[in-house]
LUMSE-962117 format. One line per field, with one value per residue (C-alpha): residue number from 1; x, y, z negated; residue in three letters. Coordinates in Angstrom, 3 decimals. Last residue first. Layout:
REM LUMSE-962117
n: c(NUM; ...) $
x: c(X; ...) $
y: c(Y; ...) $
z: c(Z; ...) $
res: c(ALA; ...) $
***
This chain:
REM LUMSE-962117
n: c(93; 92; 91; 90; 89; 88; 87; 86; 85; 84; 83; 82; 81; 80; 79; 78; 77; 76; 75; 74; 73; 72; 71; 70; 69; 68; 67; 66; 65; 64; 63; 62; 61; 60; 59; 58; 57; 56; 55; 54; 53; 52; 51; 50; 49; 48; 47; 46; 45; 44; 43; 42; 41; 40; 39; 38; 37; 36; 35; 34; 33; 32; 31; 30; 29; 28; 27; 26; 25; 24; 23; 22; 21; 20; 19; 18; 17; 16; 15; 14; 13; 12; 11; 10; 9; 8; 7; 6; 5; 4; 3; 2; 1) $
x: c(-58.374; -54.614; -53.990; -51.358; -47.901; -46.298; -42.642; -40.578; -37.657; -35.190; -33.912; -30.471; -28.561; -29.959; -31.751; -30.139; -27.850; -30.698; -33.018; -30.342; -29.442; -33.023; -33.618; -30.462; -31.576; -35.008; -33.492; -31.258; -34.291; -36.294; -33.531; -33.118; -36.903; -36.731; -33.780; -35.577; -38.708; -36.672; -34.868; -38.124; -39.739; -36.815; -36.936; -40.674; -40.267; -37.509; -39.597; -42.636; -40.541; -39.143; -42.576; -43.944; -41.015; -41.611; -45.305; -44.437; -41.953; -44.619; -47.125; -44.575; -43.654; -47.331; -47.845; -44.818; -46.017; -49.515; -48.026; -45.796; -48.790; -50.866; -48.063; -47.431; -51.163; -51.513; -48.417; -49.808; -53.154; -51.231; -51.656; -53.334; -51.661; -54.198; -55.551; -55.534; -54.374; -50.857; -52.254; -50.188; -49.664; -48.747; -50.023; -47.447; -48.261) $
y: c(-106.625; -106.985; -104.141; -104.964; -103.449; -102.169; -103.017; -100.779; -102.172; -99.621; -99.493; -98.047; -101.332; -102.998; -106.292; -109.426; -109.987; -109.495; -111.927; -114.649; -114.337; -114.731; -117.722; -119.440; -118.806; -120.202; -123.349; -123.862; -123.445; -125.906; -128.486; -128.070; -128.582; -131.810; -133.095; -132.151; -133.984; -137.082; -137.161; -136.753; -139.563; -141.892; -141.102; -141.693; -145.078; -146.177; -145.142; -146.947; -150.154; -150.065; -149.710; -152.585; -154.829; -154.004; -154.864; -158.180; -158.997; -158.167; -160.460; -163.311; -162.945; -162.967; -166.188; -167.757; -166.818; -168.193; -171.525; -171.660; -170.988; -173.735; -176.209; -175.516; -175.748; -179.058; -180.285; -179.477; -181.132; -184.407; -185.962; -189.296; -191.924; -193.757; -197.131; -196.261; -198.973; -197.439; -194.089; -191.126; -188.039; -189.988; -188.702; -188.809; -191.161) $
z: c(21.820; 21.869; 24.315; 26.868; 26.441; 29.546; 30.175; 32.309; 34.129; 35.442; 38.989; 39.634; 38.846; 41.851; 41.648; 43.035; 40.030; 37.560; 39.310; 39.714; 36.026; 35.018; 37.293; 36.028; 32.422; 33.120; 34.660; 31.597; 29.319; 31.361; 31.239; 27.520; 27.073; 29.112; 27.095; 23.890; 25.057; 26.094; 22.728; 20.855; 22.807; 22.114; 18.411; 18.305; 20.083; 17.739; 14.698; 15.968; 16.764; 13.217; 11.675; 13.811; 12.849; 9.189; 9.412; 11.103; 8.369; 5.746; 7.414; 7.702; 4.044; 3.127; 5.110; 3.505; 0.048; 0.710; 1.858; -1.204; -3.484; -1.792; -1.950; -5.632; -6.445; -4.633; -6.420; -9.855; -8.931; -8.359; -4.933; -4.670; -2.434; -0.322; -1.286; -5.001; -7.483; -7.900; -9.194; -8.251; -10.349; -13.529; -16.948; -19.741; -22.645) $
res: c(TRP; VAL; PRO; LYS; ALA; LYS; VAL; THR; ARG; GLU; THR; ASP; ALA; SER; SER; SER; THR; THR; ALA; GLU; THR; ASP; LYS; LYS; VAL; ARG; SER; SER; LYS; GLU; GLY; ASP; LEU; GLN; ASN; SER; LEU; GLN; GLU; GLN; LEU; LYS; LYS; LYS; ASN; ALA; ARG; TRP; ALA; MET; ARG; MET; ASP; ASP; GLN; HIS; ARG; PHE; ARG; LYS; GLN; GLN; ARG; LEU; ARG; ALA; TYR; GLU; MET; LYS; VAL; ARG; LYS; LYS; TRP; LYS; GLY; CYS; VAL; ALA; PRO; ARG; SER; ALA; ALA; PRO; SER; ALA; CYS; SER; GLN; PRO; MET) $
***
């Protein structure tokens, strides 16, 4: 004779152990799914922030390079062609 989950004589309905186990497993699965989704969201946000920072840094470096080129071109055009630049090497020690 198969065992029934609920007994008709009980005042409150009894829940079968199999159902308790299924509900517990499903709840654990949903919590794990939520945790993994949160971790994925954090990874994506980190990647987006890193990409944005790299773009800003490269833009800033490009701006500095262009300003250096402008300064160098202004310095060479203002100096006379007769003067020579001499570079003195500093000792390493």
